[in-house]
C-alpha positions in Angstrom: -81.0 -2.7 8.9 -78.1 -5.0 9.8 -75.7 -3.7 12.2 -71.9 -3.0 11.4 -71.0 -6.1 13.1 -73.4 -8.3 11.2 -72.6 -6.9 7.9 -68.9 -7.5 7.9 -67.9 -10.2 5.7 -64.8 -12.1 7.0 -61.9 -12.2 4.7 -61.6 -15.5 2.8 -58.7 -17.6 3.8 -55.9 -18.2 1.2 -56.3 -21.1 -0.8 -53.5 -23.6 -1.0 -52.8 -22.7 -4.5 -52.4 -19.0 -3.8 -50.1 -19.8 -0.9 -47.8 -22.0 -2.7 -47.7 -19.3 -5.5 -46.5 -16.7 -3.0 -44.1 -19.1 -1.5 -42.5 -19.9 -4.9 -42.4 -16.2 -5.7 -40.5 -15.5 -2.6 -38.1 -18.3 -3.2 -37.3 -17.1 -6.8 -36.9 -13.4 -5.3 -34.4 -14.9 -2.8 -32.4 -17.0 -5.4 -32.1 -13.9 -7.8 -31.1 -11.9 -4.7 -28.4 -14.5 -3.9 -27.2 -14.6 -7.4 -27.0 -10.7 -7.6 -24.9 -10.7 -4.3 -22.6 -13.4 -5.6 -22.0 -11.4 -8.9 -21.4 -8.3 -6.9 -18.9 -9.9 -4.6 -17.0 -11.4 -7.6 -16.9 -8.2 -9.3 -15.6 -6.3 -6.3 -12.9 -9.1 -5.5 -11.8 -8.8 -9.0 -11.5 -5.0 -8.8 -9.8 -5.3 -5.6 -7.1 -7.8 -6.9 -6.6 -5.4 -9.8 -6.0 -2.5 -7.4 -3.9 -4.4 -4.9 -1.8 -6.6 -7.3 0.4 -3.6 -8.6 1.2 -2.7 -5.2 2.0 -6.2 -3.8 4.3 -6.6 -7.0 6.1 -3.4 -6.4 6.8 -4.2 -2.7 7.8 -8.0 -3.5 10.3 -6.8 -6.4 11.7 -4.1 -4.0 12.9 -7.0 -1.7 14.3 -9.2 -4.5 17.6 -9.2 -6.1 18.1 -8.3 -9.6 18.5 -11.9 -10.5 15.4 -13.2 -8.7 13.2 -10.8 -10.5 14.1 -12.1 -14.1 14.2 -15.8 -13.1 12.0 -18.2 -14.8 9.3 -19.2 -13.6 8.8 -16.0 -11.6 7.7 -16.0 -8.0 5.3 -13.7 -6.4 7.0 -13.4 -2.9 10.8 -13.1 -2.5 12.5 -16.2 -1.7 15.4 -14.4 0.3 14.2 -11.0 1.1 16.8 -8.5 1.2 16.9 -4.5 2.2 20.0 -4.0 0.0 17.9 -2.1 -2.5 16.7 0.5 -0.1 20.2 1.0 1.3 21.6 1.5 -2.2 18.8 3.9 -3.1 19.5 5.9 -0.2 23.3 6.0 -0.4 23.6 6.5 -4.1 20.8 9.3 -4.7 19.7 12.4 -3.0 16.4 10.5 -2.2 16.2 12.1 1.4 16.6 15.4 -0.2 13.6 14.6 -2.6 11.7 13.4 0.3 12.2 16.6 2.3 11.3 18.6 -0.7 7.9 16.6 -1.2 7.1 16.8 2.5 7.8 20.6 2.5 5.8 21.3 -0.5 2.8 18.9 0.4 2.4 20.4 3.9 2.8 24.0 2.8 0.3 23.6 0.3 -1.9 21.8 2.5 -1.8 24.3 5.3 -2.1 27.4 2.9 -5.1 25.7 1.0 -7.0 25.2 4.2 -6.5 28.7 5.2 -7.6 30.2 1.8 -10.2 28.0 1.3 -11.8 28.5 4.7 -11.4 32.1 4.8 -12.8 32.6 1.2 -15.7 30.1 2.1 -16.6 32.2 5.2 -16.7 35.3 3.2 -18.9 33.5 0.4 -21.3 32.1 3.2 -21.6 34.8 5.7 -21.0 38.1 3.9 -23.2 40.0 1.3 -21.6 42.2 -1.1 -22.5 43.3 -4.8 -21.5 40.7 -7.4 -21.0 37.9 -4.7 -23.1 35.3 -6.7 -21.4 36.3 -9.9 -17.9 35.9 -8.6 -18.8 32.5 -7.0 -20.3 31.2 -10.1 -17.0 32.2 -12.1 -15.0 30.7 -9.4 -16.9 27.5 -9.9 -16.4 27.5 -13.7 -12.7 27.5 -13.3 -13.3 23.8 -12.1 -14.3 22.9 -15.7 -11.1 24.1 -17.2 -8.7 21.2 -17.7 -5.5 21.4 -15.7 -3.2 21.3 -18.7 -4.7 24.4 -20.4 -3.6 26.6 -17.4 0.0 25.3 -17.5 1.4 28.0 -19.8 -0.4 30.8 -18.1 0.8 29.5 -14.9 4.4 29.2 -16.0 4.4 32.8 -17.4 3.4 34.0 -13.9 6.0 31.9 -12.2 8.4 33.5 -14.6 7.3 37.0 -14.0 7.5 36.3 -10.2 11.1 34.8 -10.7 10.0 31.8 -9.0 10.9 29.3 -11.6 13.2 26.2 -10.5 12.1 27.0 -7.0 10.2 25.1 -4.6 8.0 28.2 -4.1 6.8 27.7 -7.6 5.2 24.3 -6.5 3.5 26.2 -3.3 2.3 29.4 -4.7 0.7 27.7 -7.7 -1.4 25.4 -5.8 -2.6 27.2 -2.7 -6.1 28.4 -3.9 -8.6 25.7 -4.7 -12.0 26.5 -6.4 -13.0 22.9 -5.0 -11.8 23.8 -1.5 -13.6 27.1 -1.4 -17.0 25.5 -2.6 -16.7 22.8 -0.1 -15.9 25.1 2.8 -18.7 27.6 1.6 -21.3 25.0 1.6 -20.3 23.7 4.9 -20.0 27.1 6.7 -23.2 28.3 5.1 -25.0 25.5 7.4 -23.7 27.3 10.6 -26.4 29.3 12.0 -25.9 33.0 11.6 -27.0 33.4 15.4 -23.4 32.3 16.3 -21.8 34.9 14.0 -24.3 37.6 15.1 -23.6 36.9 18.9 -20.0 37.1 18.5 -20.2 40.4 16.7 -22.5 41.6 19.7 -19.6 40.5 21.9 -17.5 42.9 20.0 -15.3 40.2 18.1 -13.8 41.3 14.9 -14.4 39.4 11.7 -11.0 37.6 11.8 -11.6 36.5 15.5 -14.9 35.3 14.4 -13.5 33.1 11.6 -10.7 32.0 13.8 -12.8 31.3 17.1 -16.1 30.4 15.9 -16.2 29.3 12.4 -12.9 27.2 12.3 -13.6 25.0 15.3 -17.0 24.0 13.7 -15.5 23.0 10.4 -13.2 20.3 11.6 -14.7 17.6 9.3 -14.7 19.7 6.1 -11.0 20.6 7.0 -10.1 17.1 7.5 -11.7 16.1 4.2 -10.0 19.1 2.4 -6.6 18.4 4.1 -6.5 14.8 3.2 -7.2 15.2 -0.5 -4.9 18.3 -0.8 -2.0 16.5 0.9 -2.5 13.3 -1.4 -2.9 15.6 -4.5 0.2 17.8 -3.8 2.3 14.6 -2.8 1.4 12.8 -6.1 1.6 15.8 -8.2 3.9 15.2 -11.4 3.1 17.4 -14.2 3.8 20.9 -12.6 7.1 19.9 -11.0 8.0 18.7 -14.4 7.4 22.0 -16.1 8.9 24.4 -13.3 11.8 22.3 -11.9 15.1 21.6 -13.5 17.6 21.1 -10.8 18.1 17.7 -9.3 18.2 18.9 -5.8 14.9 20.8 -6.0 12.9 17.7 -7.4 10.1 16.2 -5.6 9.6 12.5 -5.3 7.3 11.9 -8.3 9.5 13.8 -10.6 12.6 12.2 -8.9 11.4 8.7 -9.6 11.3 9.6 -13.3 15.0 10.8 -13.2 16.0 7.8 -11.0 14.4 5.2 -13.4 16.4 6.8 -16.4 19.6 6.4 -14.3 19.0 2.8 -13.4 16.4 1.5 -16.2 18.1 -2.0 -16.1 17.9 -2.4 -12.4 14.0 -2.8 -11.7 14.7 -4.0 -8.2 16.3 -0.6 -7.2 13.3 1.2 -9.2 10.9 -0.7 -7.1 12.7 0.2 -3.9 12.5 3.8 -4.7 8.7 3.5 -5.6 8.0 1.7 -2.4 9.4 4.6 -0.3 7.5 7.0 -2.3 4.0 5.7 -1.4 5.0 5.3 2.4 3.4 8.8 3.4 0.2 8.0 1.4 0.1 4.5 3.3 0.7 6.4 6.5 -2.1 8.7 5.9 -4.5 5.9 4.8 -3.9 3.9 8.0 -4.2 6.6 10.5 -6.8 8.5 8.8 -8.9 5.9 7.0 -12.2 6.7 8.8 -11.7 10.4 7.9 -10.9 9.3 4.5 -14.4 7.6 4.1 -16.0 10.7 5.9 -14.3 12.9 3.3 -15.9 10.9 0.5 -19.3 11.2 2.0 -18.7 14.9 3.0 -18.1 15.9 -0.6 -21.5 15.0 -1.4 -23.0 17.7 0.9 -25.5 19.9 -0.8 
């Protein structure tokens, strides 16, 4: 009987034809991959230009005079940049009051939403009580209700509480977020129960556990929720339009509509007001861009 060493048959060396075929297939795959990358870059570049162009045009027109904006042919960049439009907006309208209102509302809504969402998420993640899953499912189902459907009930509630035409109506109506509770619940559920049990054995109360154990471990989720909440509150237009009537109680998105109606023929002034309106959004992006990217990743947690 032949030994295993003698019974082995050496593998046939690749023929020149097969080698050339594999090389040809590799080159075709490389060319198709390169073409796909080029198409992807072109599509992304066009999309980026589509997003950036309105912003560049807004800032550029805010630095132009009214005559320069309507000149033919138009220019992309201002020939003689001027900040007179910004000075006019600040001096001839209560823009700083509108700015203050927006900051107060956005910061208040963000802080209160973080508190209500984190403490509710802690309860749903670490407590057991009858009907917990049913309540959580009902809470999640509210995310499928279109926001305009809730405008009339919310308006009636604000009217019952005598909060119409006040900044409190903008805050109270936005401090509970089903998405925020869901996000925090999913994040807190991943925290080991042993940490909570150890804190209870040490005599810590439930609020102390929430404040000293849970919150420090939920920093990424709080940052993600805080960024989304602040930007959403700052850009909110429909709800303030429903509940705010007085000019001195307007927030920036609503005030821009009012300002545009007063200066519809002066697009340079309107662009200056709009440019100042996006400053907080740009600041948030510049200082928290890494957290914003992480926030989009975090919202995909299981």
